[in-house]
N, C-alpha and C positions, 0 to 999 in steps of 0.2 A: 755212726751209723748210715750216713748217705755212702760213705765210703764200700759200705757192704753190699747196699742197693746197687751201685754201681757197678761194681765187680760180676756181680748174680747176673746183670743186664747183659755185660759185655762177655759175659762165660757161656753165656746162654746162647747168642748171636754167634760165638765161635762154635758151639757144638754144631751147628747145622750142619757147616763145611769138613766137621773133624771123621776123620775115620775110625772105629774101635779098637785101632790098636792102642793098647794099655799104654805102653812106651811114649808114643807119639802124643798122646793125650796129658802124660804128667808134663812133658816139654812145656805144651801149649799152658798148662793149671800154671807153671811156675812162672812162666814168662807174664802171665795175667796180673799174678801175686807178686812178681818184684819187687813193686814200692812197699810192700809191707813186710816182706822178708827179714830175718835177721834182726829182729827189733823183740825176740820175746814175744809175740802172739800169739793165741790161739786160733785154726781156722775151725769153724762147724759145718760138717759135711755130711750129705745123705749118703747112700748105698748104693748110688749112679755111680758117684765121685770116689768113692773111699777106697782103698786098696793097700794091705800091711807094707806094700813097695814105696808107694806114695807118702803114705806116714813116716816111712824111714827117710826119704830123700827130703820131707818137710824140716824133720828132726836135725838134720846135717843142716840145714839152711836157718836152725835157731827157732822154727816154727813149729807149733805143737798142733795135732790135729785131733779132733774127737768126732765121733758118730757111728752111725750106723756102717754095718757089713754085709756082704753077701757072702754068705759061706763056702762059697765054691769059687772064692777069686784065689789066686797063687800067692803064694805064702802064708794063709793061714792053717796054723799048728794042726795036727792030725787028728789029737787029742781034744781039741776045742769042737772040731768038725763031729767026731763020732759019740761023743759023751752025750748020751742020752739024760735027761733033766728032769725032775721032780719039780712040781712047783714050789718058787720059793728056793729054789738052788743056784748055783754061778758053778762056773768053772774059766779057769785063766790061766792063760801062759804068754809068756814072751816068745815076737818073733824077732830076733836081734834087738832092737832099741825099745820097740813098738811093744805094748802089752796088749793081748786079744781078747776079749772080755763075752762068756756066753751068757745069758740068763733066762730064765722061764718065771714070768709075772706070777702073782700070789693067785690072782684072779680067775 
């Protein structure tokens, strides 16, 4: 747990100097996570950080990731973006080795 908190704080400090370039950000994030990579861990992310490209890169480094995702991100499958869902429905599709899932709550 302490590792996660430390990385979160370090990542936030780095974000203040980062540009919004997705590729550049991925390099910085992978550098921050280097001690934790290739150990079969799972990284939980919110939609600010997450993208299919980053998930694929982490997967290639034997690290899974789970989290929310903006549908406007690059490499999100078009069928997932376009599908209109009713309450309780879901749609899923692969983007490379990564599964992208969209659902609508029953509430």
